[in-house]
TILODREN-608086 format. One record per residue: x, y, z of N, C-alpha, C in turn. Coordinates in pm, whole numbers, plus 50000, padded with zeros to 5 digits. Atoms other than C-alpha are relative to their C-alpha. Example, Ala and Ser with C-alpha at 12.3 -4.5 7.8 and 13.67 -1.06 7.14 Angstrom:
500894988150000512304955050780500905012050000 499184988149994513674989450714499235010950073 
END
This chain:
500834988050000500005000050000500875012550000 499164988150013501225035249930500275006650135 499684991849884503025055750193500265014549961 499694986650048503695086049974498775007449948 501244993750045500055093649888498844993750076 501145006049931496585087450031499564986949934 500625012350050494935053449996498775004049918 501114996550089492545056449699498864990150021 501135008249955489115043749801498875000349899 501285001050069486105031249609498944996950105 501085001749904482985035149823498794994749925 501135006350068480295011049704498755002150085 501224996949927476945025149815500125013350071 499984987049933476025059749940498665002650068 501184998549916472965053050154500445003350142 499674997149860473025053950535501434996150033 498665004649963476165032950578501095007949929 498974993150076478095050150301500125014750029 499984985449986477085086150359500135004750144 499974995849859476775087050740501214994450073 498895006249929479455062850857501315000849920 498715001750068482145054250604500515012849936 499564988050070482235085950396500615010450093 499434990049910482715110650685501274995350071 498815005049932485225088250864501204999849906 498914999850098487305084350549500445014249969 499674986150034487105121450469500785006950111 499334993649886488365130150818501434995250020 498665005549984491535109250784500815003149874 499244995850119494155124550550500724988649930 499345011350066495565090250474499114993249897 500935005750099492505082650258499515011049906 500684991350096490985098249947498924991949931 501115006950067487545087349827500035004349853 499824997050143488155085349451498794996349917 501145005250076485085065949335498864997150096 501205003949926481535062949468499064993049903 500965007550082479165036749328498595002850050 501424998249971475515047249322499285002749868 500814997350118472755047849063498955010750027 500964989749961470765074449251500555013949970 499524986350026471095110149117500145008250128 499944992449875470365124249464501234996050081 498845004649925473015102649629501315003749929 498824995850075475475110549352500335014650030 499794985849968474985147649418500575001650140 499494999349863475535142249790501464995450007 498635004950000478705122449720500965010449943 499144989550058480115150149500500215011450099 499874989349901479425175249776500924996050114 499225004849885481175153450034501464997249966 498655004550036484265142649837500465007249873 499494992250114486255165649610500524990849890 499485006950118486965152849258499624985249994 500425014050001485095120249321499384996649865 500645005050121484045099449021498814991450040 501205007849971480505085349029499864989249893 500235011050094479955051148872498704993150037 501345005249974476625032848836499944986050057 500085014049956477574997148924501394995050040 498755005549948480214974649075500984996449889 499095003350110481604963548739500895011949964 499214988150029482724999348682501105002250104 498964999149897484624997849011501144990449967 498945009850026486474965948920500825004049877 499274995450118487394981048582501065010450036 499074989649955489195008748775500944995150109 499265005449887490914985349021501485003749998 498574996850008494414993248894500315013950054 499804986449950493925029449003499485001850142 500584999549866492455020749344500804991150094 499325007949898493715006049670499044992550092 500915005149898490674999349889498565001049952 501444999850026487024989849835499274999450134 500844999949881484524998650109498584996649955 501285005150046481324978650062498915003850099 501064994849914478324997150207498654998849930 501205003150077475564981449998499084991150084 500865009249925472594959550107500734987050036 499265011149942473684929850318500194987949911 499895012050083472994902550065501105001149894 498944998150101475644917749831501395000450060 498704997649938478454921050085501034989549962 499015010550028480134887350036500394999949853 499725000350144479824888149657500935011349959 499144988750034481314922849628501364998950069 498735001549930483954915149890500934990349929 499195009950072485144884349703500555006049871 499544994050125485314903549377501075010650026 498994989949967487244931849542501354993450027 498765006949968489834907849683500634994149874 499485005850124490164890249348500545010749906 499514988850081490724924549190501225006650062 498824994649935493594931049429499745011750091 500354988749915491714956649638499804995450144 500335002049859491904956350016498535003550019 501464998849994488334954950141499515001850143 500794998449879486134967950421498574996449966 501405003650016482734951350446499205006150114 500924996449893479934967850635499384987150053 500645012149947478124943350862498594998749943 499305012649974476884917050820500984996949887 498995003150100479954903950642499444991349889 500615009350093477774878050470498644996250058 501305004249946474384861450514499914984950018 500015014649982475304824250507501394995150038 498735006349965478004801050637500854997749875 499275002850123478944791950280500685012649948 499404987450043479494828350184501195003750088 498924996649908481594833550495501254991849975 498855008550028483814803850419500695004249871 499424995850127484304815950062500755013250015 499314987349974485204850850184501384997650060 498735002449932487894837950418500974992449910 499145007450092489204813550157500595009349894 499504990550100489494841749903501055009150062 498994991849930491314863550158501324992350012 498795008049983493744835050227500714997549866 499425003150131494244826849858500675012049937 499454988050065494844862549743501025007250086 499114992749911496664875350050499675014850011 500424986049998494714908050019499265002750132 500624997249871493624924850346498485001249991 501464999649988489974920950451499645002950145 500504997449865488154935350752498535003549991 501444997849993484594941850867499735011350098 500284987949922483094973851009499114996850120 500685002149873482114962251358500305012150088 499674987349935482174998351471499515000950143 500534999149863480184991751789501014995250104 498905002649907483394978551943500575013250052 499454986949967484225015651957498935009550053 501004992049929481005027652123500535003350140 499554996249867481625046452446499494990950109 500545008749895479325023652647500764986750004 499265012650002481074991852533501425002050053 498654997449950484505007252598499995002150151 500114998349855483295016652947499884986550069 500135013449943482234980753018501344992749998 498685006250009485624968452897500925005650108 499124993749900487394993453124499674995350141 500395003849865485394984653435500374985550030 499615013949980485984947453386501524998850010 498545000549997489684953053317500545005050134 499574994449872490024973953632499594991550119 500445008749892488344946553838498915005750087 500994993349915485624969653966498674992550004 501215008249999482894944553879500274985950051 499675013849968484744913153986499914991549874 500155009150114484184882853765498655002349933 501244998050075481584887353493499084988050019 501015010449979478374867853561498965000149889 501034999050103475764880853320500105013449929 500034988050081475574905953037498605001649942 501264996550065472344922852930500275011849909 499664989750098472614943552615498875001249900 501164998450088469964958752392500155012049909 500274988950090469254980652094498505000049976 501454999550010465594990752118499565013749951 500574987650052463655016951923498504998249985 501445000550026460035025451846499755004349857 500314997750142459235022151475498774991649968 501215008250005455605010851463499584995449862 500405003950136455285008651084501224996249918 498945004350090457344991850815500305011349902 499604989250091459315017250610500314994549862 499655004050137460345016650245501494996949985 498575003050009464035011950328500204985349964 499785013850046465574980550179500004990250115 499935009149886466164965850524498614995450043 501355003349956462444967050603499334990049907 500625008950096461544948050288500794987549971 499145011550026464334922350299499674988550093 500215012049919463824886850420501294996750075 498765004049934466284870650662501034994249903 499065005650098467804852050365500745010949925 499384988550068468584886350217500735009250098 499354991849899470094899350541499065009750067 500984991249938466864915750658499674995850142 500405002849863465484917751010500995005450102 499164993849898466824931251337501154991150044 498905008649957468914900451413501195001449906 498894997850094470984904651095500495014450004 499614985949999470974942551133500785003750125 499414995949873471804946751501500724988750072 499365011449935472784911651607501504999349981 498555000550013476274913651456500725008650104 499374991449900477034942251695499874994150140 500205004549863475484928252013500684986650026 499365012949982476734892751961501525001650002 498564997450002480224905251873500465005950132 499634994149871480304926752186499974989650111 500115010249896479124897652402501174990449996 498875009250012481824874752267501295006850043 498804992749957484454901652321500105000650153 500004998849854483404904752686500044986450070 500225012449926482524868752775500614987649935 499365011350063484294846152526499094991949910 500735008050099483164818852284498664995050053 501355004449967479554807252275499904984949988 500235014450004478614771352360498564996549963 501405002750029474814772952344499295013149971 500734987850035472304797452199498534996849978 501455001250017468554803052182499475013649957 500574987350045466374829252016498494999349991 501414997650031462814842252000499975011049895 500004990550112462364859351662498565002149955 501414997150032459074876951588499895011449900 500384989150091457584898251311498675005350050 501184994949931455104920151497499235010349919 500684989250073454304948451255499244994549880 500765003550120451714946050982500895001749877 499204999450121453474938150656501464996450018 498605003549977456754927850818500314986449938 499605012650062458584900750622501204993850072 498885005149923461404896250872499835004350145 500114997349858461984898351245500215014850032 499824986449950461444932351405500105000250152 499845001449855461714919351763500744986950024 499195012049980464424894851871500615000050139 499345002349872465644880952201500934988149983 498995010550016468834860252202500654997450136 499305004049878470314840952495501224991849960 498755007050027473934829752478500584994650130 499225005249887475744806752717501434998349951 498614999950041479464812252692500784988750068 499165010449942482184786552759500525004150137 499554994849871483234808753049498974998350111 501085000849903479884802353220499135012350005 500794987750007478674837853156498794997849910 501215000250083475144841753018499745014149950 500334987050060474274870052778498565000049955 501374997850046470734882752722500035012149907 499904989650102470544903252401498635002749941 501314996150051467494922652281500175009949887 500014991050116466974938951942498555002049959 501424998050028463654955351867499725013749943 500564987350046461854982251673498645002550066 501344999649941458824976851897500025003750148 499864996149860459974992152225499685014850015 500394986049983458035023752297500805006650112 499134995149893460115027352614501204990650012 498835008849996463615012652572500504997950142 499365002949872465314995852865501445004650000 498584996149997468964999652965500714995749873 499165004050114471454999352682500874988150040 499205011149950473724977052891499824998750150 499925002849857473644960453231500984988550015 498925009749986476794941953331500104996150147 500035004949863476624920253643501244991850029 498815007349959479724908053824499904995550144 500015005149863480624891354151500225011050103 499704989349907481704924554306499225012849973 500734987850032479474950054137499184998549874 500824999650122477064959253860500115013949939 499964987250071477134986353597498895000349897 501064998550100474314999753383500105013849936 500094987150067473795027353131498795000049908 501184998250084470925041052925500385008049875 499774992150121470575057552586500904992849902 499155006050103472685051352280501235008749977 498794992750036476165061052174499645010949898 500404988550081475985095252009500725001849869 499204997650121478445090651724499184999149872 500835001250120475905078651467499125012349983 500854988250008473525106951551500765012549961 499194988250033476305132651533500404999949853 499625000850141477515120251195498805002649910 501204997950079473955119551064499575014549997 500354985849993473505155651174501055009049934 498994992250071476595166350980501245003350078 498794997549922479185166751258501204993249935 498765005950050482785159251172500664991850110 499235007449901484815132251347501155008250058 498924991549951487405160051388499525010250102 500524990549903485085180851609500524996650140 499405002049868486445185851960499164991450092 500875007649910483405170052126499504987049939 500495012250064482945141051885500304987950087 499845012249922482395108352072499765001550148 500264998149858481755124152411498564996250032 501335004249959478775109952599499155012250033 500924989149969475785133052613499334998050135 500735000949873473585139752912498974988849992 501055009949993471225112653026500424985749974 499585013850022473375081952969499854991450125 500285007549878472885072153334501004989050027 498955009949978476225054353376500244998650151 499975001849855476045039853729500664986850036 499365011849943478295015453915499424997550138 500595003649872476664997054206500864989450067 499225009449920478754980054475499455000050142 500434999949861478444973254848500005014050058 499944986149952479285010054894498855008449949 501134992650053476165020254701500175003349853 499964995950140475565036954366500995011449981 499054989450032478205058454204499995002549850 499924996550142478085077053874501454998549953 498665001750055481055067653657500055006149861 499914993750133482305086453351500024989549890 499995008750117481725070953012501275002349920 498894998750094484615064052781499545007649876 500314992950124484755085152469499874989949885 500145008350118483415067852159501055003649896 498834997550085486045064151890499914992849865 500105006050133484795053451546501195003349910 498854997250087487735071551378501154990150017 498915009449977490035045651534499984988449899 500085011250095488735019151291500855002849877 499254997150122490115036350982501445004050030 498614997349964493215048151167500794987050011 499335012949986494085012151257500124993149865 499925006150132493265000750905501135006249918 498924993450074495605026650754501354994850046 498745005649950498385014350981500234985949946 499875013850047497684978250883500364999549851 499734999950144497694986550511501435004249970 498624995650018501115002450556500984991250077 499125009849939502494971950737500255001850147 499834997749857502104984351093498754995250074 501145005249925499754962351294499064991749913 500985008650066496734941251202498735007949971 501264993350032493354950151056499175001450127 500714997349874490944964451317499044989250044 500915011049966488494935251302500394987949916 499695012450071489504899751215498734995349930 501235004250068487024889150944499484986550047 500475012849948486904854451098499045002250117 500944996749892485224870451402498635003249943 501264995850060482564886151181499284988349934 500605011750064481994854150982499444990550105 500505008549893481634834651306498695005050057 501254994249950478954858551428498864997449902 501045002750099477034854951102499614985250002 500325014149990477294817151133499064997250115 500895001649885475674819351475498615005449969 501294994250037472924842151342499254990949903 500645009150096472234818851049499484987550070 500435011949925472054789351289498775003150085 501184996249922469604807951514498775000849910 501134999350092467394814951213499544986049957 500375013650039467494778151113499224993050111 500605007149888466574765651460498785007050057 501084992149940464184793551557499405009349894 500564991850108462214805951254499195011850053 500764988049964460594840151262498514996650007 501445002149984457024839051392499275013349987 500814988050014454394864351291498975000750111 501044998249899451864878851530498724993049954 501245007050039448674857251533498935009749953 
END
C-alpha cells in the first residue's frame, strides 16, 4: 500500500452506511481519498460530490472493478445480501476490502470470503464499529480494572420505536437477504458479548415479526451461554416504545448499567465531523452507574472512537499492525445468526 500518497478508496453505496458512517470517517483521515463512489441514485450522487472533492461517480460494481488498477481499497456499504459477493470480487481484483456488517448472510458465503482472503493475500476487515462505542468501551474498562469482579451476566439491547414498516431496503428484505433486526443489530450485540465473555457454547432465540406487513423479524431476544459460564441476554427491537437499559453488566463484586445510545451515529447523521472537539463524548442522560456494596456511584463514560477503525486500518495497510476487526470474528457471528434462524424461525403475530 502507498506511503507517499493517500489510499485511493472506492465507496460502494452511498445510503446510510456510506454517507453517514464510512464517507465522513474516510474524509476526516488524511491518509485516505475517496476517489470513486458507486451509486445509481442522482440524489446520492449529488451528495457524494458535495462530500468528496473530485470524486468519480459510477453506476455499478463492474465499473469499480474496471478501475481497480487505480484504486487501493474497496469499502462495501451496499445491502447485506451483496456484501460477500462484492467483497470476494474486490479481493480478486487486488483491492483491500472493508465490508459493512453483516459480512455475509450464510455460512457458505463466509467460508468463501475467508478462503478468498487467504488465497489472494489481500487484506479484509469488517466494520464492527460498535466495538468503539463509548458504552462498550466503558464496560471493557470496568471489567479490566476489576471493579465488577468476575463477569456473571451481560444484558445488552438496541431498542427503538418504529411502529410501521418503512420503504428502506432493510424493512423489505427477508432474513435470507440479510433483513430483520437480528441480521441488522445482532452482529454488533453478539460481537460485543463474545468480546466480553468469550466463545459461545449454546444459543437460543425468539424471533418475531410484529408489525403489519413485516417480512422479517422486528423483535428478537437472544440468549447465549458462553464457555466461560457467563450468560448474555441480548434484545433487538423496533417495537419498544420505552427502551430499557442499553447495557447492564453484572459481576461478583458490582454491577454497571447505562441508558441511551452512543451519540456518534447521531452526530455524523446531523453533519458533525469526526474531527470536532466534542465528537464521541457521551451526552447527558446516559445514566452510567456503578453499584457496589458501597452504594451507587456515577462513573464517567469512555469517549466513543469510530475514527480509530480507519486509523488502525491505515496502519495495517502500511504494514504496521493488524486490521481492526478479524474477518473470521465477523463470519463466526454470522454463522451463529444463520444457525439461530434455522433453529428458531421468525414467527408472525397471530
